[in-house]
N, CA, C, O and the ligand as a Tripos MOL2 file, in Angstrom:
@<TRIPOS>MOLECULE
protein
  265   263    67     0     0
PROTEIN
NO_CHARGES

@<TRIPOS>ATOM
      1 N           1.6120  -61.6470   11.1940 N.3       1 MET1
      2 CA          0.6020  -60.9580   10.3990 C.3       1 MET1
      3 C          -0.0780  -59.8920   11.2430 C.2       1 MET1
      4 O          -0.5630  -60.1770   12.3380 O.2       1 MET1
      5 N          -0.1150  -58.6930   10.7490 N.am      2 SER2
      6 CA         -0.7510  -57.6200   11.5000 C.3       2 SER2
      7 C          -2.2700  -57.7280   11.3850 C.2       2 SER2
      8 O          -2.7920  -58.3100   10.4340 O.2       2 SER2
      9 N          -2.9640  -57.1640   12.3560 N.am      3 SER3
     10 CA         -4.4230  -57.2590   12.3530 C.3       3 SER3
     11 C          -5.0280  -56.4570   11.2090 C.2       3 SER3
     12 O          -6.2190  -56.5930   10.9290 O.2       3 SER3
     13 N          -4.2460  -55.6390   10.5550 N.am      4 ARG4
     14 CA         -4.7570  -54.8440    9.4300 C.3       4 ARG4
     15 C          -4.7160  -55.6290    8.1260 C.2       4 ARG4
     16 O          -5.2320  -55.1570    7.1120 O.2       4 ARG4
     17 N          -4.1210  -56.8040    8.1290 N.am      5 ASP5
     18 CA         -3.9660  -57.5650    6.8970 C.3       5 ASP5
     19 C          -5.1520  -58.4710    6.5890 C.2       5 ASP5
     20 O          -5.0850  -59.2850    5.6680 O.2       5 ASP5
     21 N          -6.2230  -58.3400    7.3420 N.am      6 PHE6
     22 CA         -7.3520  -59.2360    7.1200 C.3       6 PHE6
     23 C          -7.9650  -59.0400    5.7480 C.2       6 PHE6
     24 O          -7.9060  -57.9610    5.1600 O.2       6 PHE6
     25 N          -8.5550  -60.1180    5.2600 N.am      7 GLU7
     26 CA         -9.2770  -60.0460    4.0040 C.3       7 GLU7
     27 C         -10.7700  -60.0490    4.2800 C.2       7 GLU7
     28 O         -11.2380  -60.6520    5.2460 O.2       7 GLU7
     29 N         -11.5050  -59.3680    3.4180 N.am      8 LEU8
     30 CA        -12.9520  -59.3300    3.5820 C.3       8 LEU8
     31 C         -13.5570  -60.5910    2.9880 C.2       8 LEU8
     32 O         -13.9310  -60.6310    1.8160 O.2       8 LEU8
     33 N         -13.6430  -61.5940    3.8020 N.am      9 LYS9
     34 CA        -14.1130  -62.8780    3.3280 C.3       9 LYS9
     35 C         -15.0150  -63.5030    4.3700 C.2       9 LYS9
     36 O         -14.7540  -63.4220    5.5700 O.2       9 LYS9
     37 N         -16.0630  -64.1150    3.9040 N.am     10 LYS10
     38 CA        -16.9310  -64.8570    4.8040 C.3      10 LYS10
     39 C         -16.3190  -66.2140    5.0840 C.2      10 LYS10
     40 O         -15.6280  -66.7780    4.2360 O.2      10 LYS10
     41 N         -16.5680  -66.7270    6.2450 N.am     11 GLY11
     42 CA        -16.1320  -68.0820    6.5400 C.3      11 GLY11
     43 C         -14.6990  -68.2000    7.0160 C.2      11 GLY11
     44 O         -14.2110  -69.3120    7.2180 O.2      11 GLY11
     45 N         -14.0210  -67.0990    7.1970 N.am     12 VAL12
     46 CA        -12.7110  -67.1390    7.8330 C.3      12 VAL12
     47 C         -12.9700  -67.2880    9.3340 C.2      12 VAL12
     48 O         -13.7800  -66.5520    9.8960 O.2      12 VAL12
     49 N         -12.2930  -68.2280    9.9820 N.am     13 ASP13
     50 CA        -12.7850  -68.6320   11.2860 C.3      13 ASP13
     51 C         -12.4810  -67.6760   12.4290 C.2      13 ASP13
     52 O         -13.0610  -67.8190   13.5060 O.2      13 ASP13
     53 N         -11.6040  -66.7170   12.2370 N.am     14 ASN14
     54 CA        -11.3570  -65.8240   13.3710 C.3      14 ASN14
     55 C         -11.8810  -64.4090   13.1540 C.2      14 ASN14
     56 O         -11.4640  -63.4750   13.8380 O.2      14 ASN14
     57 N         -12.7970  -64.2550   12.2010 N.am     15 MET15
     58 CA        -13.4200  -62.9460   12.0310 C.3      15 MET15
     59 C         -14.8330  -63.0890   11.4710 C.2      15 MET15
     60 O         -15.1750  -64.0870   10.8350 O.2      15 MET15
     61 N         -15.6320  -62.0720   11.7250 N.am     16 TYR16
     62 CA        -16.9890  -62.0400   11.1960 C.3      16 TYR16
     63 C         -17.2010  -60.7010   10.5340 C.2      16 TYR16
     64 O         -16.7320  -59.6700   11.0170 O.2      16 TYR16
     65 N         -17.9120  -60.7230    9.4240 N.am     17 SER17
     66 CA        -18.4280  -59.4720    8.8820 C.3      17 SER17
     67 C         -19.8650  -59.3800    9.3630 C.2      17 SER17
     68 O         -20.5700  -60.3880    9.4010 O.2      17 SER17
     69 N         -20.3030  -58.2010    9.7260 N.am     18 CYS18
     70 CA        -21.6520  -58.1250   10.2810 C.3      18 CYS18
     71 C         -22.2850  -56.7570   10.0700 C.2      18 CYS18
     72 O         -21.6060  -55.7400    9.9320 O.2      18 CYS18
     73 N         -23.6070  -56.7740   10.0510 N.am     19 CYS19
     74 CA        -24.3820  -55.5480    9.9760 C.3      19 CYS19
     75 C         -24.4820  -54.9260   11.3760 C.2      19 CYS19
     76 O         -24.0340  -55.5170   12.3580 O.2      19 CYS19
     77 N         -25.0600  -53.7560   11.4530 N.am     20 ALA20
     78 CA        -25.1700  -53.0510   12.7350 C.3      20 ALA20
     79 C         -25.9350  -53.8700   13.7720 C.2      20 ALA20
     80 O         -25.6420  -53.8110   14.9660 O.2      20 ALA20
     81 N         -26.9070  -54.6260   13.3040 N.am     21 GLU21
     82 CA        -27.7380  -55.4320   14.1880 C.3      21 GLU21
     83 C         -26.9710  -56.5780   14.8380 C.2      21 GLU21
     84 O         -27.2460  -56.9520   15.9780 O.2      21 GLU21
     85 N         -26.0230  -57.1220   14.1140 N.am     22 HIS22
     86 CA        -25.3610  -58.3380   14.5820 C.3      22 HIS22
     87 C         -23.9400  -58.1160   15.0770 C.2      22 HIS22
     88 O         -23.2310  -59.0780   15.3720 O.2      22 HIS22
     89 N         -23.5140  -56.8590   15.1710 N.am     23 VAL23
     90 CA        -22.1370  -56.6140   15.6130 C.3      23 VAL23
     91 C         -21.9190  -57.1270   17.0430 C.2      23 VAL23
     92 O         -20.8510  -57.6540   17.3570 O.2      23 VAL23
     93 N         -22.9130  -56.9750   17.8950 N.am     24 GLU24
     94 CA        -22.7620  -57.4490   19.2780 C.3      24 GLU24
     95 C         -22.7020  -58.9710   19.3440 C.2      24 GLU24
     96 O         -21.9760  -59.5400   20.1580 O.2      24 GLU24
     97 N         -23.4690  -59.6160   18.4830 N.am     25 LEU25
     98 CA        -23.4430  -61.0660   18.3940 C.3      25 LEU25
     99 C         -22.0620  -61.5590   17.9700 C.2      25 LEU25
    100 O         -21.5320  -62.5210   18.5270 O.2      25 LEU25
    101 N         -21.4960  -60.8880   16.9850 N.am     26 ALA26
    102 CA        -20.1650  -61.2530   16.5120 C.3      26 ALA26
    103 C         -19.1200  -61.0790   17.6150 C.2      26 ALA26
    104 O         -18.2370  -61.9190   17.7890 O.2      26 ALA26
    105 N         -19.2320  -59.9810   18.3520 N.am     27 ILE27
    106 CA        -18.3110  -59.7440   19.4710 C.3      27 ILE27
    107 C         -18.4370  -60.8730   20.4990 C.2      27 ILE27
    108 O         -17.4360  -61.4010   20.9830 O.2      27 ILE27
    109 N         -19.6800  -61.2330   20.8230 N.am     28 ASP28
    110 CA        -19.9060  -62.3370   21.7640 C.3      28 ASP28
    111 C         -19.2870  -63.6430   21.2730 C.2      28 ASP28
    112 O         -18.6980  -64.3950   22.0510 O.2      28 ASP28
    113 N         -19.4260  -63.9020   19.9810 N.am     29 GLN29
    114 CA        -18.8640  -65.1320   19.4090 C.3      29 GLN29
    115 C         -17.3530  -65.1810   19.5810 C.2      29 GLN29
    116 O         -16.7970  -66.2020   19.9850 O.2      29 GLN29
    117 N         -16.6970  -64.0720   19.2710 N.am     30 ILE30
    118 CA        -15.2380  -64.0130   19.3910 C.3      30 ILE30
    119 C         -14.8280  -64.1990   20.8540 C.2      30 ILE30
    120 O         -13.9040  -64.9530   21.1610 O.2      30 ILE30
    121 N         -15.5220  -63.5070   21.7410 N.am     31 VAL31
    122 CA        -15.1920  -63.6120   23.1670 C.3      31 VAL31
    123 C         -15.3900  -65.0510   23.6540 C.2      31 VAL31
    124 O         -14.5550  -65.5850   24.3830 O.2      31 VAL31
    125 N         -16.5060  -65.6740   23.2450 N.am     32 ASP32
    126 CA        -16.7800  -67.0640   23.6210 C.3      32 ASP32
    127 C         -15.7270  -68.0150   23.0840 C.2      32 ASP32
    128 O         -15.2390  -68.8860   23.8040 O.2      32 ASP32
    129 N         -15.3790  -67.8450   21.8130 N.am     33 GLU33
    130 CA        -14.5010  -68.8090   21.1640 C.3      33 GLU33
    131 C         -13.0420  -68.6280   21.5430 C.2      33 GLU33
    132 O         -12.3190  -69.6080   21.7220 O.2      33 GLU33
    133 N         -12.6090  -67.3900   21.6650 N.am     34 TYR34
    134 CA        -11.1800  -67.1360   21.8310 C.3      34 TYR34
    135 C         -10.8200  -66.4690   23.1520 C.2      34 TYR34
    136 O          -9.6430  -66.3500   23.4920 O.2      34 TYR34
    137 N         -11.8370  -66.0320   23.9000 N.am     35 GLU35
    138 CA        -11.6030  -65.3650   25.1800 C.3      35 GLU35
    139 C         -10.6350  -64.1910   25.0590 C.2      35 GLU35
    140 O          -9.7850  -63.9680   25.9200 O.2      35 GLU35
    141 N         -10.7900  -63.4560   23.9730 N.am     36 VAL36
    142 CA        -10.0430  -62.2170   23.7910 C.3      36 VAL36
    143 C         -11.0320  -61.1100   23.4250 C.2      36 VAL36
    144 O         -12.1230  -61.3810   22.9240 O.2      36 VAL36
    145 N         -10.6420  -59.8710   23.6790 N.am     37 ALA37
    146 CA        -11.4630  -58.7440   23.2530 C.3      37 ALA37
    147 C         -11.2650  -58.5470   21.7580 C.2      37 ALA37
    148 O         -10.1350  -58.3430   21.3150 O.2      37 ALA37
    149 N         -12.3240  -58.6010   20.9750 N.am     38 PRO38
    150 CA        -12.1810  -58.4640   19.5290 C.3      38 PRO38
    151 C         -11.9010  -57.0350   19.0830 C.2      38 PRO38
    152 O         -12.1540  -56.0710   19.8070 O.2      38 PRO38
    153 N         -11.3750  -56.9320   17.8800 N.am     39 VAL39
    154 CA        -11.1620  -55.6410   17.2400 C.3      39 VAL39
    155 C         -12.3210  -55.4110   16.2800 C.2      39 VAL39
    156 O         -12.6020  -56.2520   15.4260 O.2      39 VAL39
    157 N         -12.9880  -54.2800   16.4170 N.am     40 VAL40
    158 CA        -14.1040  -53.9630   15.5270 C.3      40 VAL40
    159 C         -13.6740  -52.8460   14.5880 C.2      40 VAL40
    160 O         -13.2350  -51.7860   15.0320 O.2      40 VAL40
    161 N         -13.8030  -53.0880   13.2970 N.am     41 GLU41
    162 CA        -13.4510  -52.0660   12.3190 C.3      41 GLU41
    163 C         -14.6000  -51.8650   11.3470 C.2      41 GLU41
    164 O         -15.3270  -52.8070   11.0320 O.2      41 GLU41
    165 N         -14.7590  -50.6640   10.8810 N.am     42 MET42
    166 CA        -15.7800  -50.4010    9.8730 C.3      42 MET42
    167 C         -15.2680  -50.7940    8.4980 C.2      42 MET42
    168 O         -14.0920  -50.6050    8.1860 O.2      42 MET42
    169 N         -16.1470  -51.3370    7.6840 N.am     43 ILE43
    170 CA        -15.8110  -51.6530    6.2990 C.3      43 ILE43
    171 C         -15.9380  -50.3790    5.4820 C.2      43 ILE43
    172 O         -16.8840  -49.6120    5.6640 O.2      43 ILE43
    173 N         -14.9990  -50.1540    4.5930 N.am     44 SER44
    174 CA        -15.0850  -48.9560    3.7580 C.3      44 SER44
    175 C         -16.3020  -49.0510    2.8320 C.2      44 SER44
    176 O         -16.7690  -50.1470    2.5230 O.2      44 SER44
    177 N         -16.7970  -47.9270    2.4050 N.am     45 GLU45
    178 CA        -18.0710  -47.8960    1.6830 C.3      45 GLU45
    179 C         -18.0960  -48.7540    0.4260 C.2      45 GLU45
    180 O         -19.1030  -49.4010    0.1390 O.2      45 GLU45
    181 N         -17.0010  -48.7670   -0.3240 N.am     46 GLU46
    182 CA        -17.0290  -49.5710   -1.5570 C.3      46 GLU46
    183 C         -17.0530  -51.0650   -1.2660 C.2      46 GLU46
    184 O         -17.5800  -51.8440   -2.0610 O.2      46 GLU46
    185 N         -16.4890  -51.4690   -0.1380 N.am     47 ASN47
    186 CA        -16.5300  -52.8900    0.2150 C.3      47 ASN47
    187 C         -17.8500  -53.3170    0.8510 C.2      47 ASN47
    188 O         -18.2080  -54.4950    0.8240 O.2      47 ASN47
    189 N         -18.5670  -52.3590    1.4200 N.am     48 GLN48
    190 CA        -19.8630  -52.6850    2.0180 C.3      48 GLN48
    191 C         -20.8040  -53.3330    1.0170 C.2      48 GLN48
    192 O         -21.5650  -54.2370    1.3600 O.2      48 GLN48
    193 N         -20.7460  -52.8690   -0.2150 N.am     49 LEU49
    194 CA        -21.6660  -53.3450   -1.2390 C.3      49 LEU49
    195 C         -21.4830  -54.8180   -1.5520 C.2      49 LEU49
    196 O         -22.4330  -55.4910   -1.9510 O.2      49 LEU49
    197 N         -20.2800  -55.3200   -1.3760 N.am     50 SER50
    198 CA        -20.0070  -56.7030   -1.7580 C.3      50 SER50
    199 C         -19.8370  -57.6300   -0.5560 C.2      50 SER50
    200 O         -19.4740  -58.7950   -0.7180 O.2      50 SER50
    201 N         -20.0950  -57.1220    0.6400 N.am     51 THR51
    202 CA        -19.8850  -57.9300    1.8340 C.3      51 THR51
    203 C         -21.2120  -58.1270    2.5570 C.2      51 THR51
    204 O         -21.9180  -57.1620    2.8500 O.2      51 THR51
    205 N         -21.5390  -59.3640    2.8390 N.am     52 THR52
    206 CA        -22.7770  -59.6460    3.5630 C.3      52 THR52
    207 C         -22.4840  -60.0300    4.9930 C.2      52 THR52
    208 O         -21.4300  -60.5850    5.3040 O.2      52 THR52
    209 N         -23.4340  -59.7250    5.8590 N.am     53 CYS53
    210 CA        -23.3800  -60.1040    7.2590 C.3      53 CYS53
    211 C         -23.2260  -61.6230    7.3920 C.2      53 CYS53
    212 O         -23.8380  -62.3800    6.6390 O.2      53 CYS53
    213 N         -22.4090  -62.0610    8.3490 N.am     54 SER54
    214 CA        -22.2380  -63.4960    8.5900 C.3      54 SER54
    215 C         -23.4790  -64.1280    9.2070 C.2      54 SER54
    216 O         -23.6080  -65.3520    9.2240 O.2      54 SER54
    217 N         -24.3840  -63.3080    9.7100 N.am     55 PHE55
    218 CA        -25.5360  -63.8280   10.4570 C.3      55 PHE55
    219 C         -26.8720  -63.6040    9.7640 C.2      55 PHE55
    220 O         -27.8700  -64.2260   10.1290 O.2      55 PHE55
    221 N         -26.9020  -62.7240    8.7720 N.am     56 CYS56
    222 CA        -28.1430  -62.4900    8.0390 C.3      56 CYS56
    223 C         -27.8010  -62.0410    6.6210 C.2      56 CYS56
    224 O         -26.6430  -62.1100    6.2080 O.2      56 CYS56
    225 N         -28.7920  -61.5890    5.8880 N.am     57 GLU57
    226 CA        -28.5950  -61.2400    4.4770 C.3      57 GLU57
    227 C         -28.2700  -59.7620    4.2530 C.2      57 GLU57
    228 O         -28.1010  -59.3300    3.1130 O.2      57 GLU57
    229 N         -28.1850  -59.0000    5.3210 N.am     58 ASN58
    230 CA        -27.9180  -57.5730    5.1630 C.3      58 ASN58
    231 C         -26.4790  -57.2960    4.7610 C.2      58 ASN58
    232 O         -25.5960  -58.1410    4.9150 O.2      58 ASN58
    233 N         -26.2630  -56.0970    4.2430 N.am     59 GLU59
    234 CA        -24.8990  -55.6650    3.9610 C.3      59 GLU59
    235 C         -24.1440  -55.5140    5.2750 C.2      59 GLU59
    236 O         -24.6610  -54.9730    6.2520 O.2      59 GLU59
    237 N         -22.9220  -56.0020    5.2730 N.am     60 ALA60
    238 CA        -22.0910  -55.8630    6.4680 C.3      60 ALA60
    239 C         -21.4840  -54.4660    6.4990 C.2      60 ALA60
    240 O         -21.0920  -53.9300    5.4620 O.2      60 ALA60
    241 N         -21.4090  -53.8860    7.6770 N.am     61 ILE61
    242 CA        -20.7250  -52.6020    7.8150 C.3      61 ILE61
    243 C         -19.5690  -52.6620    8.7950 C.2      61 ILE61
    244 O         -18.7830  -51.7200    8.8910 O.2      61 ILE61
    245 N         -19.4620  -53.7650    9.5230 N.am     62 TYR62
    246 CA        -18.3380  -53.9350   10.4500 C.3      62 TYR62
    247 C         -17.6320  -55.2520   10.2110 C.2      62 TYR62
    248 O         -18.2350  -56.2360    9.7830 O.2      62 TYR62
    249 N         -16.3560  -55.2480   10.4920 N.am     63 ILE63
    250 CA        -15.5760  -56.4800   10.6080 C.3      63 ILE63
    251 C         -15.2270  -56.6430   12.0830 C.2      63 ILE63
    252 O         -14.6830  -55.7340   12.7090 O.2      63 ILE63
    253 N         -15.5430  -57.7980   12.6210 N.am     64 VAL64
    254 CA        -15.1290  -58.1030   13.9940 C.3      64 VAL64
    255 C         -14.0710  -59.1820   13.8970 C.2      64 VAL64
    256 O         -14.2980  -60.2660   13.3610 O.2      64 VAL64
    257 N         -12.9150  -58.8500   14.4300 N.am     65 ASN65
    258 CA        -11.6920  -59.5900   14.1910 C.3      65 ASN65
    259 C         -11.1120  -60.0450   15.5120 C.2      65 ASN65
    260 O         -11.1420  -59.3050   16.4950 O.2      65 ASN65
    261 N         -10.5880  -61.2490   15.5430 N.am     66 LYS66
    262 CA         -9.9520  -61.7320   16.7630 C.3      66 LYS66
    263 C          -8.7470  -60.8550   17.1190 C.2      66 LYS66
    264 O          -8.0770  -61.1050   18.1210 O.2      66 LYS66
    265 ZN        -26.8300  -59.1870   10.3280 Zn       67 ZN67
@<TRIPOS>BOND
     1     1     2 1
     2     2     3 1
     3     3     4 2
     4     3     5 am
     5     5     6 1
     6     6     7 1
     7     7     8 2
     8     7     9 am
     9     9    10 1
    10    10    11 1
    11    11    12 2
    12    11    13 am
    13    13    14 1
    14    14    15 1
    15    15    16 2
    16    15    17 am
    17    17    18 1
    18    18    19 1
    19    19    20 2
    20    19    21 am
    21    21    22 1
    22    22    23 1
    23    23    24 2
    24    23    25 am
    25    25    26 1
    26    26    27 1
    27    27    28 2
    28    27    29 am
    29    29    30 1
    30    30    31 1
    31    31    32 2
    32    31    33 am
    33    33    34 1
    34    34    35 1
    35    35    36 2
    36    35    37 am
    37    37    38 1
    38    38    39 1
    39    39    40 2
    40    39    41 am
    41    41    42 1
    42    42    43 1
    43    43    44 2
    44    43    45 am
    45    45    46 1
    46    46    47 1
    47    47    48 2
    48    47    49 am
    49    49    50 1
    50    50    51 1
    51    51    52 2
    52    51    53 am
    53    53    54 1
    54    54    55 1
    55    55    56 2
    56    55    57 am
    57    57    58 1
    58    58    59 1
    59    59    60 2
    60    59    61 am
    61    61    62 1
    62    62    63 1
    63    63    64 2
    64    63    65 am
    65    65    66 1
    66    66    67 1
    67    67    68 2
    68    67    69 am
    69    69    70 1
    70    70    71 1
    71    71    72 2
    72    71    73 am
    73    73    74 1
    74    74    75 1
    75    75    76 2
    76    75    77 am
    77    77    78 1
    78    78    79 1
    79    79    80 2
    80    79    81 am
    81    81    82 1
    82    82    83 1
    83    83    84 2
    84    83    85 am
    85    85    86 1
    86    86    87 1
    87    87    88 2
    88    87    89 am
    89    89    90 1
    90    90    91 1
    91    91    92 2
    92    91    93 am
    93    93    94 1
    94    94    95 1
    95    95    96 2
    96    95    97 am
    97    97    98 1
    98    98    99 1
    99    99   100 2
   100    99   101 am
   101   101   102 1
   102   102   103 1
   103   103   104 2
   104   103   105 am
   105   105   106 1
   106   106   107 1
   107   107   108 2
   108   107   109 am
   109   109   110 1
   110   110   111 1
   111   111   112 2
   112   111   113 am
   113   113   114 1
   114   114   115 1
   115   115   116 2
   116   115   117 am
   117   117   118 1
   118   118   119 1
   119   119   120 2
   120   119   121 am
   121   121   122 1
   122   122   123 1
   123   123   124 2
   124   123   125 am
   125   125   126 1
   126   126   127 1
   127   127   128 2
   128   127   129 am
   129   129   130 1
   130   130   131 1
   131   131   132 2
   132   131   133 am
   133   133   134 1
   134   134   135 1
   135   135   136 2
   136   135   137 am
   137   137   138 1
   138   138   139 1
   139   139   140 2
   140   139   141 am
   141   141   142 1
   142   142   143 1
   143   143   144 2
   144   143   145 am
   145   145   146 1
   146   146   147 1
   147   147   148 2
   148   147   149 am
   149   149   150 1
   150   150   151 1
   151   151   152 2
   152   151   153 am
   153   153   154 1
   154   154   155 1
   155   155   156 2
   156   155   157 am
   157   157   158 1
   158   158   159 1
   159   159   160 2
   160   159   161 am
   161   161   162 1
   162   162   163 1
   163   163   164 2
   164   163   165 am
   165   165   166 1
   166   166   167 1
   167   167   168 2
   168   167   169 am
   169   169   170 1
   170   170   171 1
   171   171   172 2
   172   171   173 am
   173   173   174 1
   174   174   175 1
   175   175   176 2
   176   175   177 am
   177   177   178 1
   178   178   179 1
   179   179   180 2
   180   179   181 am
   181   181   182 1
   182   182   183 1
   183   183   184 2
   184   183   185 am
   185   185   186 1
   186   186   187 1
   187   187   188 2
   188   187   189 am
   189   189   190 1
   190   190   191 1
   191   191   192 2
   192   191   193 am
   193   193   194 1
   194   194   195 1
   195   195   196 2
   196   195   197 am
   197   197   198 1
   198   198   199 1
   199   199   200 2
   200   199   201 am
   201   201   202 1
   202   202   203 1
   203   203   204 2
   204   203   205 am
   205   205   206 1
   206   206   207 1
   207   207   208 2
   208   207   209 am
   209   209   210 1
   210   210   211 1
   211   211   212 2
   212   211   213 am
   213   213   214 1
   214   214   215 1
   215   215   216 2
   216   215   217 am
   217   217   218 1
   218   218   219 1
   219   219   220 2
   220   219   221 am
   221   221   222 1
   222   222   223 1
   223   223   224 2
   224   223   225 am
   225   225   226 1
   226   226   227 1
   227   227   228 2
   228   227   229 am
   229   229   230 1
   230   230   231 1
   231   231   232 2
   232   231   233 am
   233   233   234 1
   234   234   235 1
   235   235   236 2
   236   235   237 am
   237   237   238 1
   238   238   239 1
   239   239   240 2
   240   239   241 am
   241   241   242 1
   242   242   243 1
   243   243   244 2
   244   243   245 am
   245   245   246 1
   246   246   247 1
   247   247   248 2
   248   247   249 am
   249   249   250 1
   250   250   251 1
   251   251   252 2
   252   251   253 am
   253   253   254 1
   254   254   255 1
   255   255   256 2
   256   255   257 am
   257   257   258 1
   258   258   259 1
   259   259   260 2
   260   259   261 am
   261   261   262 1
   262   262   263 1
   263   263   264 2
@<TRIPOS>SUBSTRUCTURE
     1 MET1         2 RESIDUE 1 A MET
     2 SER2         6 RESIDUE 1 A SER
     3 SER3        10 RESIDUE 1 A SER
     4 ARG4        14 RESIDUE 1 A ARG
     5 ASP5        18 RESIDUE 1 A ASP
     6 PHE6        22 RESIDUE 1 A PHE
     7 GLU7        26 RESIDUE 1 A GLU
     8 LEU8        30 RESIDUE 1 A LEU
     9 LYS9        34 RESIDUE 1 A LYS
    10 LYS10       38 RESIDUE 1 A LYS
    11 GLY11       42 RESIDUE 1 A GLY
    12 VAL12       46 RESIDUE 1 A VAL
    13 ASP13       50 RESIDUE 1 A ASP
    14 ASN14       54 RESIDUE 1 A ASN
    15 MET15       58 RESIDUE 1 A MET
    16 TYR16       62 RESIDUE 1 A TYR
    17 SER17       66 RESIDUE 1 A SER
    18 CYS18       70 RESIDUE 1 A CYS
    19 CYS19       74 RESIDUE 1 A CYS
    20 ALA20       78 RESIDUE 1 A ALA
    21 GLU21       82 RESIDUE 1 A GLU
    22 HIS22       86 RESIDUE 1 A HIS
    23 VAL23       90 RESIDUE 1 A VAL
    24 GLU24       94 RESIDUE 1 A GLU
    25 LEU25       98 RESIDUE 1 A LEU
    26 ALA26      102 RESIDUE 1 A ALA
    27 ILE27      106 RESIDUE 1 A ILE
    28 ASP28      110 RESIDUE 1 A ASP
    29 GLN29      114 RESIDUE 1 A GLN
    30 ILE30      118 RESIDUE 1 A ILE
    31 VAL31      122 RESIDUE 1 A VAL
    32 ASP32      126 RESIDUE 1 A ASP
    33 GLU33      130 RESIDUE 1 A GLU
    34 TYR34      134 RESIDUE 1 A TYR
    35 GLU35      138 RESIDUE 1 A GLU
    36 VAL36      142 RESIDUE 1 A VAL
    37 ALA37      146 RESIDUE 1 A ALA
    38 PRO38      150 RESIDUE 1 A PRO
    39 VAL39      154 RESIDUE 1 A VAL
    40 VAL40      158 RESIDUE 1 A VAL
    41 GLU41      162 RESIDUE 1 A GLU
    42 MET42      166 RESIDUE 1 A MET
    43 ILE43      170 RESIDUE 1 A ILE
    44 SER44      174 RESIDUE 1 A SER
    45 GLU45      178 RESIDUE 1 A GLU
    46 GLU46      182 RESIDUE 1 A GLU
    47 ASN47      186 RESIDUE 1 A ASN
    48 GLN48      190 RESIDUE 1 A GLN
    49 LEU49      194 RESIDUE 1 A LEU
    50 SER50      198 RESIDUE 1 A SER
    51 THR51      202 RESIDUE 1 A THR
    52 THR52      206 RESIDUE 1 A THR
    53 CYS53      210 RESIDUE 1 A CYS
    54 SER54      214 RESIDUE 1 A SER
    55 PHE55      218 RESIDUE 1 A PHE
    56 CYS56      222 RESIDUE 1 A CYS
    57 GLU57      226 RESIDUE 1 A GLU
    58 ASN58      230 RESIDUE 1 A ASN
    59 GLU59      234 RESIDUE 1 A GLU
    60 ALA60      238 RESIDUE 1 A ALA
    61 ILE61      242 RESIDUE 1 A ILE
    62 TYR62      246 RESIDUE 1 A TYR
    63 ILE63      250 RESIDUE 1 A ILE
    64 VAL64      254 RESIDUE 1 A VAL
    65 ASN65      258 RESIDUE 1 A ASN
    66 LYS66      262 RESIDUE 1 A LYS
    67 ZN67       265 GROUP 0 **** ****
């Protein structure tokens, strides 16, 4: 599975959706859990509206992926 095939879903264990405030936290989580450098991608504008940060109630603008 390519890293581009991810789905925008909360609770998937090897990725986090996050707002600008929590992107660093998400990166730290991935590094702690998997000891790999995560891939950070921006969520497209139409998906931002329906995606919430894994750490707070804000709209997510990044996906941090293992
Ligand atoms: Zn957040």
